[in-house]
C-alpha positions as CSV (number, residue, x, y, z in Angstrom):
1,M,0.0,0.0,0.0
2,A,1.3,3.4,-0.9
3,K,1.7,6.0,1.9
4,L,-0.3,9.2,1.7
5,C,1.8,12.3,2.0
6,I,0.0,15.6,2.4
7,A,1.9,18.7,1.2
8,L,1.4,21.5,3.7
9,D,1.7,24.3,1.2
10,T,-0.9,26.5,2.9
11,H,-1.2,29.0,5.7
12,I,-0.1,28.1,9.2
13,E,-3.6,28.0,10.8
14,K,-4.9,25.5,8.2
15,A,-1.7,23.4,8.4
16,L,-2.0,23.1,12.2
17,S,-5.7,22.4,12.0
18,L,-5.1,19.6,9.5
19,I,-2.4,18.1,11.7
20,E,-4.7,18.1,14.7
21,A,-7.8,16.8,12.9
22,L,-5.9,13.9,11.3
23,A,-4.1,12.7,14.4
24,G,-4.0,8.9,14.5
25,L,-4.2,8.3,10.7
26,P,-1.3,6.8,8.7
27,I,-0.1,10.0,7.0
28,V,3.2,11.7,6.1
29,F,3.3,15.5,6.2
30,K,5.5,17.3,3.7
31,V,6.9,20.6,4.9
32,G,8.6,22.9,2.3
33,P,10.8,26.0,2.3
34,S,8.0,28.6,2.7
35,M,6.6,27.0,5.9
36,I,10.1,26.5,7.4
37,L,11.1,30.1,6.6
38,D,7.9,31.6,7.9
39,H,7.3,29.5,11.0
40,H,10.5,27.6,11.7
41,R,9.8,24.7,14.0
42,R,6.2,25.4,14.8
43,V,4.8,23.1,12.1
44,V,7.7,20.6,12.2
45,D,7.2,20.1,15.9
46,A,3.4,19.8,15.6
47,V,3.9,17.0,13.0
48,K,6.3,15.0,15.2
49,E,4.4,15.6,18.5
50,R,1.3,14.0,17.0
51,G,3.1,10.9,15.8
52,F,3.2,11.6,12.1
53,E,6.2,11.0,9.7
54,L,7.9,14.2,8.7
55,F,9.0,14.9,5.1
56,L,11.2,17.9,4.7
57,D,11.0,18.9,1.0
58,L,14.0,21.2,0.9
59,K,15.6,19.9,-2.4
60,L,19.1,20.6,-1.1
61,H,21.4,21.7,-3.9
62,D,24.8,23.0,-2.7
63,I,28.4,22.1,-2.1
64,P,29.1,18.9,-0.1
65,N,29.9,20.5,3.3
66,T,26.7,22.7,3.2
67,V,24.6,19.7,2.2
68,A,26.0,17.5,5.0
69,L,25.4,20.2,7.6
70,A,21.7,20.5,6.4
71,V,21.2,16.8,6.7
72,E,22.5,16.9,10.2
73,S,20.1,19.7,11.0
74,A,17.2,17.6,9.5
75,E,18.2,14.7,11.7
76,R,18.0,17.0,14.8
77,L,14.4,17.8,13.7
78,S,13.6,14.0,13.6
79,A,12.7,14.3,10.0
80,D,11.9,10.9,8.3
81,Y,12.5,12.0,4.7
82,L,14.6,14.7,3.1
83,T,14.9,15.7,-0.6
84,L,18.2,16.5,-2.4
85,H,18.8,17.6,-6.0
86,L,20.7,14.8,-7.8
87,S,22.4,17.5,-9.9
88,S,24.3,18.6,-6.8
89,G,26.7,15.8,-7.9
90,Y,28.1,12.6,-6.4
91,E,30.3,14.3,-3.8
92,A,27.5,16.3,-2.3
93,L,25.1,13.3,-2.3
94,K,27.8,11.0,-0.7
95,A,28.4,13.7,2.0
96,A,24.7,13.5,2.8
97,V,24.8,9.7,3.0
98,E,27.8,9.7,5.2
99,V,26.3,11.9,7.9
100,R,22.7,10.6,7.9
101,R,21.5,8.3,10.6
102,K,17.8,7.4,10.4
103,I,16.6,9.9,7.7
104,K,15.7,8.6,4.2
105,L,17.4,10.6,1.5
106,L,15.3,11.1,-1.7
107,G,16.8,12.3,-4.9
108,V,15.1,14.8,-7.3
109,A,16.1,14.8,-10.9
110,L,13.5,16.9,-12.7
111,L,10.7,18.9,-11.1
112,T,7.1,18.0,-12.2
113,S,6.7,21.6,-13.5
114,L,9.4,20.9,-16.1
115,D,9.5,18.8,-19.2
116,E,11.6,18.0,-22.3
117,D,11.0,21.6,-23.6
118,F,13.0,22.9,-20.6
119,L,15.8,20.4,-21.2
120,R,16.1,21.5,-24.8
121,D,16.1,25.2,-23.8
122,V,19.1,24.7,-21.5
123,G,21.0,22.6,-24.0
124,V,20.4,19.1,-22.7
125,C,20.1,16.9,-25.8
126,L,19.2,13.7,-23.9
127,P,15.6,12.4,-23.9
128,K,13.9,13.0,-20.6
129,D,14.0,9.4,-19.4
130,E,17.7,9.0,-20.2
131,Y,18.5,12.3,-18.4
132,F,16.5,11.0,-15.4
133,T,18.3,7.7,-15.5
134,K,21.8,9.2,-15.6
135,L,21.1,11.4,-12.6
136,M,19.4,8.5,-10.8
137,D,22.6,6.4,-11.3
138,V,24.6,9.1,-9.6
139,G,22.3,8.9,-6.6
140,I,22.5,5.1,-6.5
141,K,26.2,5.2,-6.6
142,A,26.2,7.7,-3.7
143,G,23.9,5.4,-1.7
144,I,20.7,7.4,-1.4
145,D,17.4,5.6,-0.5
146,G,14.9,6.6,-3.2
147,F,13.8,9.0,-5.8
148,V,11.1,11.6,-6.3
149,C,9.6,11.1,-9.8
150,S,6.6,11.7,-11.9
151,V,4.4,8.8,-12.9
152,Y,6.2,8.7,-16.2
153,E,9.6,7.9,-14.6
154,L,8.0,5.6,-12.0
155,P,8.7,2.4,-13.9
156,I,12.4,3.3,-14.2
157,V,12.7,3.6,-10.4
158,K,10.7,0.5,-9.6
159,E,12.6,-1.6,-12.1
160,R,15.8,-0.7,-10.1
161,G,14.1,-1.7,-6.8
162,F,14.2,1.8,-5.2
163,M,11.6,3.7,-3.2
164,A,9.5,5.9,-5.5
165,V,7.8,9.1,-4.3
166,V,5.3,10.5,-6.8
167,P,4.4,14.2,-6.3
168,G,1.8,16.2,-8.2
169,V,-0.9,13.6,-7.6
170,R,-4.4,14.8,-8.3
171,V,-7.8,13.4,-7.5
172,E,-9.4,12.8,-10.9
173,G,-11.0,15.9,-12.3
174,D,-8.9,18.4,-10.4
175,P,-6.8,21.0,-12.3
176,T,-3.1,20.5,-12.9
177,D,-2.2,24.1,-12.2
178,D,1.5,24.8,-12.7
179,Q,2.6,21.2,-12.9
180,K,3.0,19.5,-16.3
181,R,3.9,15.9,-15.5
182,V,1.1,15.0,-13.1
183,A,-0.8,11.8,-12.3
184,T,-4.1,10.7,-11.0
185,L,-4.1,8.8,-7.8
186,R,-5.1,5.6,-9.7
187,E,-2.1,6.0,-12.1
188,A,0.3,6.4,-9.2
189,V,-1.1,3.4,-7.3
190,E,-1.1,1.2,-10.4
191,G,2.5,2.2,-11.1
192,K,3.4,0.8,-7.6
193,A,4.4,4.2,-6.1
194,D,5.6,3.8,-2.5
195,M,4.4,7.3,-1.5
196,V,1.9,9.6,-3.2
197,V,2.1,13.4,-2.5
198,V,-1.2,15.2,-2.6
199,G,-1.5,18.9,-1.9
200,R,-4.0,21.1,-3.6
201,S,-6.5,18.3,-4.2
202,I,-6.8,18.1,-0.4
203,L,-6.2,21.7,0.6
204,R,-8.8,23.1,-1.8
205,A,-11.4,20.5,-1.1
206,E,-14.7,21.7,0.5
207,D,-14.1,19.1,3.2
208,P,-10.4,18.3,3.4
209,I,-10.8,15.7,6.2
210,K,-13.3,13.8,4.1
211,R,-11.1,14.0,1.1
212,V,-8.2,12.5,3.1
213,E,-10.4,9.7,4.3
214,E,-11.5,9.0,0.7
215,I,-7.9,8.8,-0.5
216,L,-6.8,6.6,2.4
217,H,-9.8,4.3,1.5
218,L,-8.7,4.1,-2.1
219,L,-5.1,3.4,-1.1
220,T,-6.1,0.7,1.4
221,K,-8.4,-0.9,-1.2
222,D,-5.6,-1.1,-3.7
């Protein structure tokens, strides 16, 4: 069964209300840069205090020493998952692996808001899947735990036996907004995603709690 990860890309009051209302359910909460910058440990601590898994989506992309220090900081927050850009290179990824203790490190190759048009614009002549695979190989060599990918790259990750986290997942009929390589919940589940990240389909729902329960039911059923 795929885990449900809720992206807390919302205002602080709604985030805390969701965390409180969903206590006891098998959910991962994803906290990104804006929430960390605005509210520091307020949301992070709320997630951990109520027994949820914490996913820090910081997409670290820096020199090896800086990446390693950030991983150590994430460990002190008791984060369960942390994202890093694979294009940081082998040395930075290896530095992250060497200092981590319990946290799972997840590599990001290509944001779901980007596609092959972007790769061509910046002079990357490889097809998207080949570009993704080459960066994934760097992460595998460094020893990271899994990969963030769209549903289109999901088979590549699962064929190699790694954890696959699929962002940009929508409930059928919901708009795609600024993301291009999105998936429905059904597509992600059928592709054997280990974790599906849902944000706006929950946050914009008339009844977010009911929407979460519906998604969990679908995940359990499958």
